[in-house]
C-alpha positions in Angstrom: -13.7 32.3 -2.6 -17.2 30.5 -2.5 -16.8 26.9 -0.5 -19.6 24.0 0.0 -22.5 25.7 -1.9 -25.9 24.9 -0.6 -28.0 22.4 -2.7 -30.3 24.7 -4.9 -27.9 27.4 -4.8 -25.9 28.6 -8.0 -22.6 30.8 -8.0 -22.1 33.5 -10.4 -19.6 36.5 -11.0 -20.8 40.0 -10.6 -20.0 40.7 -14.2 -23.0 38.1 -15.2 -25.4 39.9 -12.6 -24.8 43.8 -12.7 -23.2 46.4 -14.5 -20.1 47.8 -12.3 -19.6 51.7 -12.9 -16.9 54.1 -11.8 -17.2 57.5 -11.4 -16.0 60.6 -13.7 -12.3 61.2 -13.4 -12.0 63.4 -16.4 -11.1 67.2 -16.6 -14.6 67.9 -15.5 -14.0 66.3 -11.9 -15.1 68.8 -9.3 -12.4 70.7 -7.7 -12.3 72.2 -4.1 -14.0 75.6 -5.3 -16.8 73.5 -7.0 -18.4 72.1 -3.7 -20.8 74.0 -1.4 -22.8 73.1 1.8 -26.0 72.9 -0.1 -26.7 72.5 -3.6 -28.3 70.2 -6.3 -26.0 67.3 -6.3 -24.8 65.4 -3.2 -21.3 64.3 -4.1 -20.2 61.4 -1.9 -17.0 61.3 0.1 -15.3 58.3 1.9 -16.9 59.7 5.0 -20.3 59.3 3.6 -20.1 55.4 2.9 -19.3 53.5 6.2 -19.3 49.5 6.9 -22.9 50.1 8.2 -24.1 52.1 5.1 -24.6 55.7 4.4 -23.9 58.3 6.7 -24.8 61.9 6.1 -23.1 63.8 9.1 -21.2 65.6 6.6 -22.1 66.6 3.2 -20.7 68.2 -0.1 -22.7 69.0 -3.0 -22.0 70.4 -6.5 -24.4 72.7 -8.8 -26.9 71.3 -11.4 -24.6 73.0 -14.2 -21.5 70.9 -12.7 -23.5 67.7 -12.5 -24.7 67.7 -15.8 -21.2 68.1 -17.6 -19.9 65.0 -15.8 -20.3 62.0 -17.9 -20.2 58.9 -15.3 -21.0 58.2 -11.5 -24.6 59.1 -11.1 -26.4 56.7 -8.6 -30.1 55.5 -9.6 -32.2 53.8 -6.8 -31.4 50.4 -5.5 -27.8 50.8 -6.6 -24.9 49.7 -4.4 -21.8 51.8 -3.5 -18.7 50.3 -2.8 -15.5 52.3 -1.6 -12.4 51.0 -3.8 -9.6 53.0 -2.6 -8.0 53.9 0.7 -11.0 52.0 3.1 -11.7 49.3 0.7 -15.0 47.4 1.0 -17.5 49.7 2.7 -20.9 49.0 1.3 -24.1 51.5 0.9 -27.3 50.8 -0.3 -29.2 53.3 -2.3 -32.7 52.4 -1.7 -36.2 54.5 -1.0 -34.8 55.5 2.6 -32.0 57.6 1.6 -33.0 61.2 1.9 -31.3 62.4 -1.2 -32.5 62.0 -5.1 -29.4 63.1 -6.9 -26.3 61.7 -5.7 -22.7 61.1 -7.5 -19.8 59.0 -6.2 -16.2 60.3 -6.1 -13.2 58.4 -7.9 -12.8 56.2 -4.9 -16.0 54.4 -5.3 -17.6 52.1 -7.7 -21.5 51.5 -8.6 -23.0 48.2 -8.3 -26.2 48.0 -10.5 -27.8 44.7 -10.2 -29.4 43.5 -13.7 -30.4 39.9 -12.7 -34.3 40.0 -12.2 -33.8 37.0 -9.7 -31.5 38.9 -7.5 -32.6 40.7 -4.8 -30.7 43.9 -4.3 -31.1 43.7 -0.4 -29.7 40.2 -0.5 -26.5 41.4 -2.2 -26.2 44.2 0.1 -26.5 41.9 3.1 -23.8 39.7 1.6 -21.3 42.4 0.8 -21.9 43.0 4.7 -20.9 39.6 5.8 -17.4 38.1 6.9 -17.2 36.1 3.7 -17.1 39.0 1.7 -14.5 41.0 3.9 -12.6 38.1 4.0 -12.2 38.2 0.0 -11.4 42.1 0.1 -8.8 41.3 2.9 -7.1 38.9 0.6 -7.3 40.6 -2.6 -5.7 44.2 -1.0 -3.0 42.5 1.1 0.5 43.8 0.5 -0.6 46.7 -1.4 0.9 50.0 -0.5 -2.3 51.8 -1.5 -5.3 49.3 -0.6 -7.6 49.4 -3.6 -10.0 46.9 -5.3 -10.4 47.4 -9.3 -13.1 47.3 -11.4 -12.0 44.3 -12.9 -11.7 42.4 -9.4 -15.2 43.4 -8.6 -16.7 42.0 -12.2 -15.1 38.8 -11.4 -16.3 38.6 -7.4 -18.9 35.5 -7.3 -21.8 35.5 -5.0 -23.8 32.6 -3.7 -27.3 32.9 -4.9 -30.3 30.8 -3.5 -33.8 31.0 -5.0 -35.4 34.0 -4.6 -37.9 33.3 -1.9 -35.0 32.1 0.4 -32.9 35.5 -0.8 -36.2 37.0 0.7 -36.2 34.9 4.0 -32.6 35.6 4.9 -33.1 39.7 4.2 -36.1 39.4 6.4 -34.3 37.5 9.3 -31.5 39.9 9.3 -33.4 42.9 8.9 -35.0 41.7 12.3 -31.9 41.2 13.9 -30.4 44.5 12.6 -33.8 46.1 14.1 -33.3 44.4 17.7 -29.5 45.9 17.6 -30.9 49.4 16.7 -33.7 49.4 19.2 -30.7 48.3 21.9 -28.5 51.1 21.0 -31.4 53.6 21.2 -32.5 52.5 24.6 -28.4 53.2 25.6 -28.6 56.2 24.3 -31.6 57.5 26.1 -30.0 56.7 29.5 -27.4 58.9 28.4 -29.9 61.8 27.3 -31.8 61.2 30.6 -28.6 62.1 32.6 -28.0 65.2 30.5 -31.5 66.3 31.2 -31.1 65.0 34.9 -28.0 67.6 35.3 -29.9 70.4 33.9 -33.0 69.9 36.0 -30.9 69.8 39.1 -28.1 72.5 38.5 -29.8 74.4 35.4 -27.6 75.7 32.6 -23.8 76.2 33.9 -23.1 78.9 31.6 -26.2 81.0 32.4 -26.5 79.7 35.9 -30.2 80.3 36.1 -30.3 79.0 39.7 -27.7 81.6 40.9 -25.1 79.3 42.4 -22.0 80.8 43.8 -19.5 80.7 40.8 -15.8 79.7 41.3 -12.9 79.3 38.9 -12.0 75.8 38.3 -8.5 76.4 39.5 -10.1 76.5 43.4 -10.6 73.1 43.3 -7.9 71.5 41.7 -4.7 69.5 42.6 -3.4 69.0 39.0 -4.3 70.4 35.9 -1.5 68.7 33.3 -1.2 66.8 30.0 1.4 64.7 28.6 3.4 64.3 25.6 4.2 62.0 22.9 7.2 59.5 24.2 10.5 59.8 22.8 10.6 57.6 19.7 7.2 58.6 18.9 4.5 55.8 17.8 7.4 53.5 17.4 7.2 53.5 21.4 3.9 52.2 21.6 2.9 48.7 22.5 0.1 46.7 21.0 -0.2 45.1 24.6 1.0 45.5 28.1 0.0 46.8 31.4 0.1 50.3 31.3 -2.5 52.4 28.7 -1.4 55.1 26.8 -4.5 57.3 26.3 -5.1 59.4 23.4 -7.7 62.0 22.4 -9.6 59.0 20.5 -9.7 57.3 23.8 -11.6 60.0 25.5 -15.3 60.0 24.4 -18.3 62.1 25.8 -18.7 61.2 29.4 -17.4 57.7 28.7 -13.7 56.0 28.1 -13.2 53.8 24.8 -10.5 51.3 25.0 -11.0 49.9 21.6 -7.5 50.1 19.8 -5.8 51.5 23.0 -2.1 51.8 22.9 0.3 50.7 25.8 3.7 52.1 26.8 6.5 50.7 28.8 7.3 50.8 32.5 10.4 52.8 31.8 8.3 55.5 29.8 5.5 55.5 32.3 8.1 56.5 35.0 9.5 59.3 33.0 6.1 61.0 32.3 5.4 61.3 36.0 3.0 64.5 35.8 0.9 62.8 33.1 0.1 59.7 35.2 -3.6 59.1 35.5 -5.1 58.2 38.7 -8.7 56.8 39.7 -11.2 59.3 39.1 -9.3 61.8 37.2 -11.4 63.9 34.8 -9.8 63.5 31.3 -10.5 66.4 28.8 -9.2 66.5 25.1 -7.8 69.9 24.6 -6.8 70.0 20.6 -8.2 69.4 17.3 -11.8 68.1 16.4 -12.6 66.5 19.5 -11.8 69.4 21.7 -14.0 69.7 24.7 -14.8 65.9 24.9 -14.4 64.8 28.6 -14.6 61.5 30.8 -13.9 60.2 34.4 -11.1 57.5 34.4 -12.9 54.9 36.6 -10.1 52.2 36.5 -7.2 51.2 38.7 -5.2 50.2 35.7 -2.0 52.2 35.3 -2.3 54.7 32.5 -0.5 57.9 30.9 -2.0 60.6 28.8 -0.5 62.0 25.5 -0.4 65.9 24.7 -3.8 66.3 23.3 -5.5 65.0 26.8 -5.5 67.1 29.8 -5.7 65.6 33.6 -7.9 67.4 36.1 -7.5 66.2 39.5 -9.9 67.5 41.8 -10.0 68.1 45.4 -13.0 66.8 47.7 -15.0 69.8 47.3 -15.8 69.6 43.9 -17.3 66.1 42.5 -15.8 64.8 39.2 -19.1 63.5 37.8 -20.7 67.0 38.2 -17.5 68.7 36.6 -17.5 66.1 33.7 -21.3 66.6 33.0 -21.0 70.4 33.4 -18.1 70.3 30.8 -20.2 68.1 28.7 -23.4 70.2 28.7 -24.2 71.5 25.4 -23.9 75.2 26.4 -20.4 74.6 27.8 -19.1 72.9 24.7 -20.5 75.9 22.7 -18.7 78.3 24.6 -15.5 76.1 24.3 -16.0 76.1 20.6 -17.1 79.6 20.2 -13.9 80.6 22.3 -11.8 78.7 19.6 -13.2 80.3 16.5 -10.5 82.1 14.2 -7.7 79.9 15.7 -5.5 78.3 13.3 -5.5 75.0 15.6 -8.4 74.6 17.9 -6.6 74.2 21.3 -7.4 74.8 25.2 -4.3 75.8 27.1 -3.9 75.1 31.1 -4.6 78.8 31.9 -8.1 78.6 30.3 -8.8 75.7 31.8 -8.1 76.8 35.3 -10.1 79.9 34.9 -13.5 77.7 33.7 -16.0 79.4 35.9 -17.7 76.8 37.8 -21.5 77.4 39.4 -20.8 75.6 42.8 -24.0 73.7 44.3 -23.9 72.2 47.5 -21.6 69.3 47.4 -24.3 67.2 48.6 -26.4 67.9 45.7 -23.3 67.2 43.7 -22.9 63.7 45.4 -26.8 63.0 44.9 -26.4 63.6 41.4 -23.3 61.3 41.1 -24.9 58.5 42.9 -27.8 58.8 40.1 -25.1 58.4 37.5 -23.7 55.3 39.2 -27.3 53.8 39.0 -27.8 54.6 35.4 -24.3 53.6 34.6 -25.1 50.4 36.3 -28.1 49.6 34.1 -26.3 50.6 31.3 -23.8 48.0 31.6 -26.3 45.6 31.5 -27.8 46.9 28.7 -24.5 47.1 26.7 -23.8 43.4 27.5 -27.3 42.8 25.9 -26.4 44.4 22.9 -23.1 42.8 22.6 -24.8 39.4 22.9 -27.4 40.9 19.9 -24.3 41.6 17.9 -22.6 38.4 18.4 -26.0 36.8 17.3 -26.2 38.8 14.3 -22.8 37.8 13.2 -23.6 34.2 13.8 -26.9 34.5 11.6 -24.9 36.3 8.8 -22.3 33.3 8.8 -25.6 30.8 9.0 -27.4 32.6 6.3 -24.8 32.4 3.5 -23.9 28.8 4.1 -27.6 28.0 3.5 -28.8 27.2 7.4 -31.7 29.7 7.4 -34.5 28.0 5.2 
């Protein structure tokens, strides 16, 4: 795995540098009824360990009594956690920044506990997030029906080790680079927050209608409310590349389209699905599942179609599409969508509900003014996004150089 080791570095197997520990998989392993939303010990799931480290958007806990009867799998500070089954190779670092003191891994993870005094925990964390490590993971799991990396393979994993001062220098350089990326992401996110607050400033809460605008049903402003379907043949009909996009719910984010991993369809399939052909400036709305309520405008002339989980809302000139999209995306409107679905066996919006959306109707000139502000901010965001992409490329380049010994 390690080629062309820089002068002054050494290569060691992880078994000589650390303890590799798995979790408790015995009779006391927690069952579904043992978990709660808040308790003594955080019990990790794969959602909590991402390529970028820990994520605590969704958490589950076990009681102190349950924690104490488990034999293995409790973290200590400075441990590394690696996912070993399913999504393999994600790494998280249990440093002092993690806001939970008592954490256990689940059965699809392992703990890497560094024992070598001259090996920086932060350096190992950075190395395990490098392309070198991900290439290694790809090689050892390729061809497996169930992707996994065993404890034995982790123990035999080799790692290049520079002198400790150089380890610390590498960590510092990569931390600075990472901080610049995070700062740029925050800047872009702040532009989104500005537009949300600008909408409320100009139009007020769309549910309370505190500014007293005339209210109309959305149906009064539409020429089409429709979704698509899965093409005959299912996912086998999807193409990896092509000229006609097939938009699914994962492509519709909040007030933006995401084309990473987009699928394509053939001309024949596109022609057969006429009512779900997307046009420039259509408002798209996710109508089922966990992403229900996410909305974005299709600001593209590339031909496209949607599946059954995405609704096309095509407006007359009397309602501005930016105004509608931000109205649906507002916190109060999103809360209403969610509350209306409570108790349903499957979250879903139907055409009748969408057509009956109450739309506060400010003067079209004011709607257009808001759309102009959105356009200006989106132009700035595009520039800042390009800067972010440049910083991310630079960080990847620094990662490669760091573990080739080119950062002194």
